C-alpha positions in Angstrom: 0.0 0.0 0.0 1.4 3.4 -1.0 2.4 5.7 1.9 -0.2 8.4 2.6 1.3 11.9 3.1 -0.9 14.7 4.4 0.3 18.3 3.8 -1.6 20.9 5.7 -0.8 24.3 4.2 -0.1 25.3 0.6 2.5 28.0 1.2 6.2 27.9 0.6 6.9 25.1 3.1 4.1 22.9 1.9 4.8 23.3 -1.8 8.5 22.6 -1.3 7.7 19.5 0.8 5.5 18.1 -2.0 8.0 18.9 -4.7 10.8 17.2 -2.7 8.7 14.1 -1.9 8.3 13.6 -5.6 12.0 14.2 -6.3 13.3 11.9 -3.5 10.9 9.0 -3.1 11.8 5.6 -4.5 8.1 4.4 -4.7 5.2 6.6 -5.7 3.3 7.7 -2.7 -0.1 9.4 -2.1 -0.1 13.1 -1.3 -3.1 15.0 0.0 -3.0 18.8 0.3 -5.3 20.7 2.6 -5.1 24.4 2.0 -7.4 27.3 2.7 -6.2 29.0 -0.4 -4.9 28.1 -3.8 -1.1 27.8 -3.4 0.6 31.2 -4.1 3.7 33.1 -3.1 3.2 35.8 -0.4 6.6 37.2 -1.3 5.4 38.4 -4.8 2.3 40.2 -3.5 4.1 43.6 -3.4 4.7 43.3 -7.1 1.1 42.4 -7.6 0.2 45.6 -5.6 2.2 47.9 -7.9 0.9 46.1 -11.0 4.4 44.7 -12.0 2.8 41.3 -12.3 -0.7 40.0 -13.1 -2.6 38.1 -10.4 -2.1 34.9 -12.4 1.6 35.1 -11.7 1.1 35.1 -8.0 0.2 31.4 -7.9 3.0 28.8 -7.4 1.4 25.4 -8.1 -1.3 25.5 -10.7 -4.0 22.8 -11.0 -1.9 21.2 -13.8 1.2 21.1 -11.6 -0.7 19.5 -8.7 -2.2 17.0 -11.1 1.2 16.2 -12.5 2.4 15.6 -9.0 -0.6 13.4 -8.4 -1.8 15.5 -5.4 -5.3 15.1 -4.1 -6.5 18.5 -3.0 -8.9 19.9 -0.4 -8.6 23.6 -1.5 -10.7 26.2 0.3 -10.7 23.9 3.4 -9.0 24.3 6.7 -7.7 21.7 9.2 -10.0 21.9 12.3 -8.5 19.2 14.5 -5.8 16.6 14.6 -6.0 13.3 16.3 -2.4 12.4 16.4 -3.0 9.0 18.1 -5.3 7.9 15.3 -3.4 9.7 12.5 -6.6 11.5 11.4 -7.2 15.1 10.5 -10.7 16.6 10.6 -11.4 19.5 8.2 -13.7 22.4 8.8 -16.4 20.8 6.7 -16.3 17.6 8.8 -14.4 15.5 6.3 -11.7 13.3 7.8 -8.3 12.6 6.2 -6.3 9.6 7.3 -2.5 9.7 6.9 0.7 7.8 7.6 2.6 11.0 8.1 1.7 14.6 8.1 3.2 18.0 7.7 1.8 21.0 9.6 2.7 24.2 7.6 -0.3 26.4 8.3 1.7 29.6 8.4 0.7 32.9 10.1 -2.0 35.5 10.0 -1.8 39.3 10.3 -2.5 40.8 13.7 -4.1 44.3 13.9 -3.4 46.8 16.7 -5.9 46.3 19.5 -7.5 49.7 19.2 -11.1 50.8 18.5 -11.8 51.1 14.8 -8.9 48.8 13.7 -11.4 46.4 12.1 -13.5 49.0 10.4 -13.8 49.7 6.6 -10.9 51.4 5.0 -8.5 49.6 7.4 -6.5 46.9 5.7 -3.9 44.2 6.4 -1.5 43.1 3.7 -0.7 39.4 4.3 -3.0 37.3 2.1 -4.0 37.5 -1.5 -7.5 38.6 -0.5 -6.1 41.4 1.7 -3.8 42.5 -1.2 -6.9 42.8 -3.5 -8.5 45.0 -0.9 -5.5 47.3 -0.7 -5.2 47.5 -4.5 -8.9 48.5 -4.8 -8.4 51.2 -2.1 -5.3 53.1 -3.2 -5.7 55.6 -6.0 -3.2 58.2 -7.3 -3.1 61.0 -4.7 -4.4 58.9 -1.9 -2.9 59.5 1.5 -2.0 56.2 3.0 -1.0 55.7 6.7 0.9 52.5 7.5 0.7 51.5 11.1 3.9 49.7 11.9 7.4 50.2 10.6 8.7 46.6 10.6 9.8 44.3 7.8 6.2 43.6 6.5 5.6 47.3 6.1 8.8 47.9 4.3 8.2 45.2 1.8 5.2 47.2 0.3 6.5 50.7 0.9 7.9 51.0 -2.7 4.7 49.7 -4.2 2.5 52.2 -2.4 4.7 55.1 -3.5 4.8 53.8 -7.1 1.0 54.0 -7.2 1.2 57.8 -6.7 0.1 57.7 -3.1 1.4 59.9 -0.2 2.7 57.8 2.6 2.9 58.3 6.4 4.4 55.6 8.6 3.6 55.5 12.3 5.5 53.2 14.7 5.0 52.6 18.4 8.8 51.8 19.0 11.3 54.6 19.2 12.8 53.7 15.8 11.7 52.2 12.5 12.7 48.6 11.7 13.1 47.8 15.4 13.6 44.0 14.9 16.0 44.4 12.0 18.5 47.1 12.5 20.0 49.2 15.2 19.6 52.9 16.1 22.3 54.1 13.7 20.9 52.2 10.7 17.4 53.2 11.5 18.4 56.9 11.6 20.0 56.6 8.1 16.9 54.9 6.7 14.6 57.4 8.3 16.5 60.3 6.8 16.6 58.6 3.4 12.8 58.1 3.4 12.2 61.6 4.5 14.2 62.8 1.5 11.9 60.7 -0.7 8.7 62.3 0.7 7.7 59.7 3.3 6.5 61.1 6.6 7.6 59.1 9.7 6.3 59.3 13.2 8.0 57.0 15.8 7.0 56.6 19.5 3.4 57.0 18.3 0.8 55.4 20.5 -2.4 54.9 18.4 -5.5 55.4 20.5 -8.3 54.8 17.9 -9.3 55.0 14.3 -12.5 57.0 13.3 -14.5 57.6 10.2 -14.7 61.3 9.2 -16.6 62.4 6.1 -15.5 59.4 4.1 -11.9 59.4 5.3 -10.1 57.9 8.3 -8.8 59.8 11.3 -6.1 58.3 13.5 -6.0 59.6 17.0 -2.9 59.3 19.1 -2.1 59.6 22.8 -0.2 62.8 23.3 0.2 63.6 19.6 -1.8 65.3 16.8 -4.3 63.4 14.7 -3.7 62.2 11.2 -6.4 62.2 8.5 -6.0 59.9 5.5 -7.8 57.9 2.9 -6.4 54.4 3.6 -5.0 52.7 6.6 -2.7 49.6 6.4 -2.0 47.7 9.5 1.4 46.1 9.5 1.6 45.4 13.2 2.8 41.8 13.2 1.7 38.2 12.7 0.7 35.2 14.8 1.1 31.6 14.0 -1.9 29.6 13.0 -1.8 27.0 15.7 -5.1 27.4 17.7 -6.7 24.5 15.9 -4.1 22.1 17.4 -5.3 22.3 20.9 -5.7 18.9 22.4 -3.7 17.2 19.6 -0.9 16.1 21.8 1.7 17.9 19.8 4.2 19.9 22.0 3.9 23.7 21.4 6.0 26.4 22.9 6.3 29.6 20.7 5.7 27.2 17.8 5.6 23.5 17.3 8.8 22.2 18.9 10.7 20.1 16.3 13.9 18.1 16.3 16.7 18.2 13.8 14.6 16.2 11.3 11.8 18.7 11.9 9.7 16.1 13.6 7.3 17.2 16.4 6.9 15.4 19.7 4.7 13.0 17.7 7.1 11.0 15.4 4.9 11.0 12.3 3.9 14.7 12.5 6.3 17.2 11.1 6.2 21.0 11.2 7.7 23.6 8.9 7.8 27.3 8.2 6.2 29.9 10.5 4.6 27.4 12.8 7.9 25.4 13.6 10.2 26.2 16.5 13.5 24.7 15.3 17.2 25.2 15.8 18.6 28.7 15.2 21.9 28.3 13.3 23.8 30.8 15.3 22.6 30.3 18.9 21.7 26.6 18.6 18.5 27.3 20.6 14.9 26.7 19.5 13.3 29.7 17.8 10.6 30.6 15.3 11.8 32.2 12.1 8.8 33.4 10.2 10.8 34.2 7.0 10.7 32.8 3.4 14.1 31.2 3.3 13.4 29.2 6.5 10.0 28.0 5.1 11.7 26.9 1.9 14.5 25.0 3.7 12.1 23.4 6.1 9.9 22.2 3.3 12.8 20.6 1.5 14.1 18.9 4.6 10.7 17.6 5.7 9.8 16.4 2.1 13.0 14.5 2.0 12.4 12.8 5.3 8.8 12.0 4.4 10.2 10.4 1.3 12.2 8.0 3.4 15.6 9.8 3.4 17.4 10.7 6.6 18.2 14.4 6.4 19.3 16.5 9.4 18.7 20.2 9.5 21.6 22.4 10.7 19.3 25.2 11.7 17.9 28.4 10.1 19.6 31.7 9.7 17.6 34.8 10.4 17.7 36.9 7.3 16.0 40.2 6.6 16.6 42.1 3.3 14.5 45.0 2.0 15.0 47.7 -0.6 13.4 51.0 0.0 13.6 53.8 -2.5 16.8 52.2 -3.9 18.4 51.8 -0.5 19.3 48.2 0.4 18.9 47.3 4.1 19.8 43.9 5.4 20.7 42.0 8.6 21.8 38.5 9.3 22.1 36.2 12.3 22.6 37.6 15.8 22.8 41.2 14.6 21.5 42.5 17.9 23.7 40.5 20.3 24.9 43.0 22.8 27.4 40.5 24.2 29.2 40.2 20.9 32.5 41.7 19.9 31.3 44.4 17.5 32.7 46.8 15.0 31.0 49.4 12.9 31.6 51.7 10.0 29.5 54.7 8.9 29.7 56.9 5.8 26.6 59.0 6.2 27.2 61.0 3.0 27.1 57.9 0.8 25.0 56.7 2.8 26.5 53.4 3.8 26.6 51.6 7.2 28.1 48.3 8.4 28.0 46.6 11.8 29.8 43.3 12.3 29.4 41.1 15.3 31.9 38.4 16.2 32.1 35.4 18.6 35.8 34.6 18.8 37.0 34.8 15.2 33.7 34.0 13.6 31.2 36.4 12.2 27.8 35.7 13.9 25.8 38.7 12.9 25.8 41.7 10.5 23.9 44.8 9.5 24.5 46.4 6.1 22.9 49.2 4.3 23.7 51.2 1.2 22.4 52.4 -2.1 21.2 49.6 -4.4 23.5 50.6 -7.2 26.5 50.8 -5.0 28.9 47.9 -5.7 29.9 48.0 -2.1 26.3 47.0 -1.2 25.4 44.6 -4.0 28.6 42.6 -3.6 29.0 42.6 0.2 25.4 41.6 1.1 26.1 38.1 -0.3 29.6 37.9 1.2 28.5 38.9 4.7 25.6 36.5 4.6 28.0 33.7 3.5 30.4 34.5 6.3 27.6 34.4 8.9 26.0 31.3 7.5 29.2 29.2 7.3 30.7 30.4 10.6 34.2 30.0 9.1 37.2 30.9 11.2 38.5 34.3 10.1 41.9 34.2 11.9 43.8 37.4 11.4 41.1 38.7 9.0 38.8 39.4 12.0 41.0 42.3 12.9 41.1 43.4 9.3 37.3 43.5 9.2 37.1 45.3 12.5 39.4 48.0 11.2 38.0 48.0 7.6 34.3 46.9 7.7 33.9 48.2 4.2 36.6 45.8 2.8 34.9 42.4 3.1 36.3 40.6 0.0 39.8 39.8 1.4 38.3 38.1 4.4 35.6 36.3 2.3 38.3 34.9 -0.1 40.9 34.1 2.4 38.5 32.2 4.7 37.5 30.0 1.7 33.8 30.7 2.3 32.8 29.8 -1.2 34.6 26.4 -0.8 32.5 25.8 2.3 29.2 26.9 0.7 29.4 25.1 -2.6 28.8 21.5 -1.3 26.5 22.7 1.4 23.0 21.9 0.0 20.0 21.5 2.3 19.5 17.9 1.3 23.2 16.9 1.2 23.2 16.1 -2.5 23.9 18.0 -5.7 21.4 20.7 -6.3 19.0 20.4 -9.3 18.4 23.1 -11.8 14.8 24.5 -11.9 14.2 22.8 -15.2 14.8 19.4 -13.6 12.0 19.8 -11.2 8.2 20.3 -11.7 8.2 23.8 -10.3 10.8 26.2 -8.9 9.7 27.6 -5.5 
């Protein structure tokens, strides 16, 4: 009898798991997908917002691809309960799906600020395709948009909003923008850059309520002046979609606790992506990394293990990269470790900024920002990521980097980082070109 795999969630982790099962298995198995939405890429929604791509290009696995993979689908359905002892998942329409093993990859949902009026008309989130459609319909040339929240999610759609001819104001509760991505020095550079490009920023802003006023929205703040606008976008965080697992017997902390094979406390139940609490590559501790690269890697590892391989996961590297008005901003690893040996370089006129954090002679975290067309930035983002990801010993080049943080190449070459990265594929086997697989995700 063919092995029955159940994939719950059609996002990046789920799609990569199904793709990898078909690549790695020796005998054709049964795959069943349960997904509330047709599979699509959340990462391309900003390009859909600014009309760079059509809606049809948002979707990752078409009906034909799923058919070619031999996937049975329950699209438009949600998992409502999991009986881990009986290996049965109950859907929101009462249907029951039996499985031999299962992957939980239900992702996250947007969270709105807990203030009166946050759920009213004209107030949007930007996390799902449906929410993106609402924002597209709302923004017109000349619209004044207020974005509540100045984190990574907000900055992924900043360029798109401006490209539509809208005026943008960003309000943030924290004392600085991008509080979970860069430090005070980097945030000040980004804020000055955005101000020059016509974006109004208000930090330390405590939103009290949102009101309707003559067809517009009015945001009232504690201890600060009101802001009137046409559209409000809430970018105030996300929460993992795990409430439906209560009573399932799966151990949950901040996320579903998984081992180095991404198995949960129940051996035939895996978790991947935003819902998984797995090993952080730098600290070695369990953490939730709700980012696209981790979801992709998780899906590949889980899919391989579900296909009968034995693949261990080294751990995920926290990576955040955004481009705002042609300024690249990135951070990797333990960029905010106040115990690390740190060095920084600032050239405000360029503008360019680096902060490098070391443990011994290994680079464990980095912040980098600079103009998108600046070769310093475009080359060094990848090299710094590689140095953090591999954790190669830098030897005497640690002191070189501390004295010359804008001269990364000698350390990257001398430490043979490329030599370390080339054989380091997630599945421990030669990588395949996109044309060799049913879909590149």
